[in-house]
C-alpha positions as CSV (number, residue, x, y, z in Angstrom):
1,M,47.0,30.8,-159.4
2,S,47.5,28.3,-156.6
3,T,48.5,29.7,-153.3
4,T,51.8,27.9,-152.8
5,E,55.1,29.3,-151.2
6,S,56.4,30.3,-154.6
7,D,53.4,32.5,-155.5
8,F,54.3,35.0,-152.8
9,K,57.3,35.9,-154.9
10,D,55.2,36.8,-158.0
11,N,51.9,38.5,-158.7
12,L,49.0,38.2,-156.3
13,T,45.5,39.7,-156.3
14,I,44.5,40.6,-152.9
15,G,41.1,42.0,-151.8
16,F,40.1,44.0,-148.8
17,I,36.7,44.4,-147.2
18,G,37.1,47.2,-144.8
19,F,40.1,49.6,-145.4
20,G,40.9,51.5,-142.3
21,L,43.9,51.6,-140.0
22,I,44.6,47.8,-140.0
23,G,43.6,47.1,-143.6
24,G,45.6,50.1,-144.7
25,S,48.6,49.1,-142.8
26,I,48.5,45.6,-144.2
27,A,48.1,47.0,-147.7
28,R,51.1,49.3,-147.2
29,A,53.2,46.4,-145.9
30,L,52.2,44.3,-148.9
31,K,53.1,46.9,-151.4
32,K,56.5,47.2,-149.6
33,I,57.1,43.5,-150.1
34,N,56.1,43.6,-153.8
35,K,54.8,46.5,-155.8
36,N,53.3,44.0,-158.3
37,Y,50.7,42.7,-155.9
38,Y,47.3,43.9,-157.2
39,L,45.2,45.4,-154.3
40,L,41.6,46.2,-154.5
41,T,38.9,47.0,-151.9
42,F,35.2,46.8,-151.8
43,D,33.2,50.0,-151.0
44,Y,29.6,49.5,-150.2
45,H,28.9,53.3,-150.2
46,Q,29.0,53.4,-154.0
47,Q,31.1,56.6,-153.8
48,P,34.8,56.5,-152.8
49,S,35.6,58.2,-149.6
50,S,38.5,60.7,-149.3
51,D,40.5,57.9,-147.6
52,L,40.0,55.5,-150.5
53,K,40.9,58.2,-153.0
54,A,44.0,58.9,-151.0
55,A,45.0,55.2,-151.1
56,L,44.6,55.2,-155.0
57,S,46.6,58.3,-155.2
58,D,49.3,56.8,-153.0
59,G,49.5,53.8,-155.2
60,I,48.6,51.5,-152.3
61,L,45.3,50.5,-153.8
62,D,45.0,49.5,-157.5
63,S,41.2,49.6,-157.7
64,I,38.0,50.1,-155.8
65,T,34.9,48.0,-156.6
66,F,31.4,48.6,-155.6
67,S,30.3,45.0,-156.1
68,L,31.9,41.9,-154.6
69,K,31.3,40.2,-158.0
70,E,33.9,42.5,-159.5
71,G,37.5,41.7,-158.8
72,F,36.9,39.4,-155.8
73,P,36.4,36.2,-157.8
74,D,40.0,36.7,-159.0
75,C,41.5,37.2,-155.5
76,D,44.2,34.9,-154.2
77,I,43.8,36.3,-150.7
78,I,40.9,38.2,-149.1
79,F,41.3,40.2,-145.9
80,L,38.2,40.9,-143.9
81,C,39.0,44.1,-142.1
82,A,35.6,45.4,-141.1
83,P,34.1,45.2,-137.6
84,V,33.8,41.6,-136.3
85,L,30.0,41.3,-136.9
86,S,30.3,42.8,-140.3
87,N,33.1,40.4,-141.3
88,I,30.7,37.5,-140.5
89,N,27.9,38.9,-142.6
90,Y,30.2,39.1,-145.6
91,L,31.0,35.3,-145.5
92,K,27.7,34.3,-147.2
93,Q,28.3,36.8,-150.1
94,L,31.9,35.6,-150.6
95,K,31.3,31.9,-150.6
96,P,29.9,31.5,-154.1
97,L,32.5,34.0,-155.5
98,M,35.8,32.7,-154.2
99,K,38.0,30.4,-156.3
100,S,38.9,27.2,-154.5
101,T,42.6,28.3,-154.1
102,C,41.7,31.6,-152.4
103,I,42.7,32.1,-148.8
104,L,40.1,33.9,-146.8
105,T,41.3,35.5,-143.6
106,D,40.2,38.3,-141.2
107,V,41.8,40.6,-138.6
108,G,39.2,40.6,-135.8
109,S,40.2,40.2,-132.2
110,V,37.5,37.6,-131.6
111,K,37.7,34.3,-133.4
112,G,35.0,32.0,-132.1
113,N,32.0,33.5,-133.8
114,I,33.6,33.7,-137.2
115,H,35.0,30.2,-137.0
116,T,31.4,28.9,-136.1
117,A,30.1,30.8,-139.1
118,V,32.8,29.4,-141.4
119,E,31.9,25.8,-140.2
120,E,28.2,26.4,-140.9
121,L,28.9,27.7,-144.4
122,E,31.3,24.8,-145.0
123,I,34.2,27.0,-146.2
124,E,36.7,25.7,-143.6
125,E,39.2,24.6,-146.2
126,Q,39.8,28.2,-147.3
127,F,39.6,30.0,-144.0
128,I,42.5,31.0,-141.7
129,G,41.5,33.3,-138.8
130,G,43.9,36.2,-138.3
131,H,44.5,38.8,-135.6
132,P,47.4,41.3,-135.9
133,M,48.1,42.3,-132.3
134,T,48.7,46.0,-133.0
135,G,46.8,49.2,-133.6
136,S,46.5,52.8,-132.6
137,E,44.1,55.1,-130.8
138,K,43.7,56.8,-134.2
139,T,41.6,55.2,-136.9
140,G,41.3,55.3,-140.7
141,Y,43.6,54.7,-143.7
142,L,45.2,58.2,-143.3
143,N,46.7,57.0,-140.0
144,S,47.9,53.7,-141.4
145,Y,51.6,52.8,-142.0
146,A,53.5,49.6,-142.8
147,M,55.6,49.8,-139.6
148,L,52.4,49.3,-137.5
149,L,52.9,45.6,-138.1
150,E,56.6,45.6,-137.4
151,N,57.6,43.3,-134.5
152,S,53.9,42.7,-133.5
153,Y,52.5,39.3,-132.8
154,Y,50.1,38.1,-135.6
155,I,47.9,35.3,-134.5
156,L,46.7,32.8,-137.1
157,T,43.8,30.4,-136.3
158,P,43.4,27.9,-139.1
159,T,40.6,25.5,-139.0
160,S,41.0,21.7,-138.7
161,K,40.4,21.5,-142.5
162,T,42.7,24.2,-143.7
163,P,45.4,22.7,-146.0
164,E,48.8,23.0,-144.6
165,K,50.2,24.7,-147.7
166,M,47.6,27.5,-147.2
167,V,48.6,27.9,-143.6
168,N,52.3,28.0,-144.5
169,A,51.7,30.5,-147.3
170,L,49.9,32.9,-145.1
171,Y,52.4,32.3,-142.3
172,Q,55.3,33.2,-144.5
173,L,53.5,36.4,-145.9
174,V,52.9,37.6,-142.3
175,E,56.6,37.1,-141.6
176,K,57.5,39.1,-144.7
177,M,55.3,41.9,-143.5
178,G,57.5,42.2,-140.4
179,S,55.2,40.5,-137.9
180,L,55.7,37.5,-135.6
181,P,53.1,34.8,-136.6
182,I,51.8,32.5,-133.9
183,L,49.4,29.6,-134.5
184,L,46.6,29.1,-132.0
185,N,43.1,27.5,-132.0
186,A,40.1,29.9,-132.0
187,K,39.0,29.0,-128.4
188,E,42.5,29.5,-127.0
189,H,42.8,32.8,-128.8
190,D,39.6,34.2,-127.3
191,E,40.5,33.2,-123.8
192,I,43.8,35.0,-124.1
193,T,42.5,38.1,-125.7
194,A,39.7,38.3,-123.1
195,A,42.3,38.4,-120.4
196,I,44.9,40.6,-121.8
197,S,42.9,43.0,-124.0
198,H,39.1,42.9,-123.8
199,V,38.8,43.2,-119.9
200,P,41.5,45.8,-119.7
201,H,39.7,48.0,-122.3
202,I,36.5,47.7,-120.3
203,I,38.3,48.6,-117.0
204,A,39.9,51.6,-118.7
205,A,36.7,52.8,-120.1
206,Q,34.8,52.5,-116.8
207,L,37.6,54.0,-114.8
208,V,37.4,57.1,-117.1
209,N,33.6,57.1,-116.7
210,L,34.1,56.9,-112.9
211,I,36.2,60.1,-112.8
212,R,33.7,61.8,-115.2
213,D,30.8,60.9,-113.0
214,S,32.6,61.7,-109.8
215,D,34.0,65.1,-110.8
216,D,32.6,68.5,-109.6
217,N,31.3,71.3,-111.7
218,A,34.7,72.9,-111.8
219,E,36.1,69.7,-113.3
220,K,39.1,69.7,-111.0
221,M,39.5,65.9,-111.5
222,R,39.8,66.2,-115.2
223,A,42.3,69.1,-115.0
224,L,44.5,67.1,-112.7
225,A,44.2,63.8,-114.6
226,A,46.9,64.5,-117.1
227,G,50.0,62.3,-116.7
228,G,49.7,58.9,-115.0
229,F,46.0,58.6,-115.1
230,K,45.7,59.5,-118.7
231,D,48.4,57.1,-119.6
232,I,46.9,54.1,-117.8
233,T,43.4,54.8,-119.4
234,R,44.8,55.6,-122.9
235,I,43.2,52.5,-124.4
236,A,39.7,53.9,-123.5
237,S,40.1,56.2,-126.5
238,S,39.3,53.4,-129.0
239,S,36.5,52.9,-131.5
240,P,33.2,52.4,-129.6
241,I,31.7,50.4,-132.5
242,M,34.6,48.1,-132.6
243,W,34.6,47.5,-128.9
244,Q,30.9,47.0,-128.8
245,N,31.3,44.3,-131.4
246,I,34.1,42.7,-129.5
247,C,32.0,42.6,-126.3
248,L,29.0,41.1,-128.0
249,T,31.1,38.4,-129.8
250,N,33.3,37.3,-126.9
251,A,30.7,37.9,-124.2
252,D,31.1,34.6,-122.3
253,G,35.0,34.8,-122.1
254,I,34.9,38.5,-121.1
255,K,32.3,38.0,-118.4
256,R,34.1,35.1,-116.9
257,L,37.3,37.1,-116.6
258,L,35.5,40.3,-115.6
259,D,33.7,38.4,-112.8
260,R,37.0,37.2,-111.4
261,Y,38.4,40.8,-111.6
262,I,35.3,42.1,-109.7
263,Q,35.9,39.4,-107.1
264,S,39.5,40.5,-106.7
265,L,38.4,44.1,-106.2
266,K,36.1,42.9,-103.5
267,Y,39.1,41.3,-101.7
268,V,40.9,44.7,-101.9
269,S,37.7,46.4,-100.6
270,D,37.6,44.0,-97.6
271,A,41.3,44.5,-97.0
272,L,40.8,48.2,-96.8
273,A,37.9,47.8,-94.5
274,G,40.0,45.5,-92.2
275,K,43.1,47.5,-92.5
276,D,44.8,44.2,-93.7
277,S,48.4,45.6,-94.3
278,D,49.8,42.3,-95.3
279,Y,47.3,41.8,-98.1
280,L,47.6,45.3,-99.4
281,Y,51.4,45.0,-99.6
282,Q,51.1,41.6,-101.3
283,I,48.9,42.8,-104.2
284,F,51.3,45.5,-105.2
285,D,54.4,43.4,-104.6
286,T,53.2,40.5,-106.7
287,A,51.8,42.7,-109.4
288,G,55.1,44.7,-109.7
289,E,57.2,41.5,-109.8
290,Y,55.0,39.9,-112.5
291,R,54.8,43.0,-114.6
292,S,58.6,43.3,-114.6
293,S,58.8,39.8,-116.0
294,I,56.6,40.7,-119.1
295,P,58.8,41.0,-122.3
296,N,59.2,44.5,-123.5
297,K,60.6,43.9,-127.0
298,S,57.6,42.9,-129.1
299,N,54.2,44.6,-129.5
300,G,51.4,42.9,-127.6
301,L,47.6,43.2,-127.9
302,I,47.6,46.6,-126.2
303,I,49.5,49.1,-128.3
304,K,53.0,49.8,-127.1
305,V,54.0,53.5,-126.6
306,F,57.5,54.5,-127.4
307,E,58.1,57.4,-125.0
308,I,60.8,59.0,-122.9
309,F,60.8,61.6,-120.1
310,L,63.5,64.0,-119.4
311,D,64.3,67.0,-117.2
312,I,64.7,70.4,-118.9
313,I,65.3,73.9,-117.6
314,D,62.1,76.1,-117.4
315,E,63.3,78.7,-120.0
316,A,62.1,80.1,-123.3
317,G,63.2,77.9,-126.2
318,A,64.0,74.7,-124.1
319,I,61.5,72.5,-125.9
320,A,62.3,74.0,-129.3
321,T,66.0,73.3,-128.8
322,I,65.3,69.6,-128.2
323,A,62.8,69.3,-131.1
324,T,65.4,70.9,-133.4
325,M,68.1,68.6,-132.2
326,L,66.1,65.6,-132.8
327,A,64.9,66.7,-136.2
328,G,68.4,67.6,-137.3
329,N,69.3,64.0,-136.7
330,Q,66.3,62.6,-138.7
331,I,64.5,61.5,-135.5
332,S,60.7,62.0,-136.0
333,I,58.6,63.0,-133.0
334,K,55.1,61.7,-132.7
335,N,54.1,63.9,-129.7
336,I,55.9,66.3,-127.2
337,G,54.7,68.2,-124.2
338,I,55.2,69.2,-120.5
339,I,53.9,66.8,-117.9
340,H,52.2,68.9,-115.1
341,N,51.1,66.0,-113.0
342,R,54.3,64.0,-112.3
343,E,53.1,62.1,-109.3
344,F,53.9,58.8,-111.1
345,E,56.5,59.9,-113.6
346,E,60.0,61.3,-113.5
347,G,60.9,64.0,-116.0
348,V,59.2,67.3,-116.9
349,L,59.1,66.7,-120.7
350,R,57.4,63.7,-122.3
351,I,58.4,62.8,-125.9
352,E,56.7,60.1,-127.9
353,F,58.1,58.4,-130.9
354,Y,56.7,56.3,-133.8
355,D,58.9,53.3,-133.2
356,E,61.5,51.7,-131.0
357,Q,64.5,52.6,-133.1
358,A,63.6,56.4,-133.0
359,E,63.3,56.1,-129.3
360,G,66.6,54.5,-128.9
361,N,68.4,57.0,-131.1
362,A,66.9,59.8,-129.2
363,V,68.0,58.5,-125.8
364,T,71.6,58.1,-127.1
365,L,71.6,61.6,-128.6
366,L,70.1,63.4,-125.6
367,K,72.5,61.6,-123.2
368,E,75.4,62.8,-125.3
369,Y,74.2,66.3,-124.6
370,N,74.0,65.5,-120.8
371,Y,70.2,65.5,-120.6
372,R,68.8,63.3,-117.8
373,V,66.6,60.8,-119.6
374,Y,64.1,58.4,-118.0
375,E,62.9,55.4,-119.8
376,R,59.8,53.5,-118.8
């Protein structure tokens, strides 16, 4: 089967190497497009995990193979969804197995290393780098869902030798999955992701470690950190193996941006020492103005949280009343709880939703019942 535009309306055989949150979400989205797509995954453990058994039971996976020689030679598309370094290691094994019309793509957030490996193996005509700019603090297939890809940017990085028809085919498939495809070259991609994702994750992790190392035996900092602090460091709760791989494969780009950030902190430190009021005002003013200009409609590299805050009366059943009201209107809640540290937030109650539509419906409903709702 050749990978032309018309093929995406018929049957496709699609293989996955790595089947966690992202792989599972892509698979769910593909089955939503066309239940006739045949999806298989490779499991090197030789014994299916509970997650893979669940995917079979759900009808998302059609088969599990314990050898790349089984099923993968028939694939029209192969998604590499393992950690970045593992994806690179699979290239050699796949090269002699893939048919010439198969599209090979990955979902890693670093593109330079895998593009270099693809060039060395001379499989550039079949490779299109991919990076769905979405995710969750939770991992694994059981936390995957098709809507994870909805309205999120999906970067594609074809090589200079990738045929245009293959690029168009994958581009259109990404669109059908509900994502917003963008074409970039590998170097440009890595520079962007270092700035808006990789460095922020390192900053968040080290900020959490700073509080941990600075706290006293009574752990008063940890107790008071709920609210604003926990929110701005949310991305620190990500897979350590994944982020170790990212740091090792995009080390130059990350270090370059991190050094600039360290220098900017030195300027702030000097301003504090010199009581430079103008400089201190400027950093907050310019940051606030630029942040307000950032679009809020589409998902970016760092996962968007759909949440609202509202004031409630401190009485028994207040939370239950709101939860029942939302459930009665088919609005699903992802998380709900009282915010005790509200130094940076308005509203006593925080409610988190799975998507933007649920958030919007909840705001409309709660305002109808005269709740004071605060949207971030």
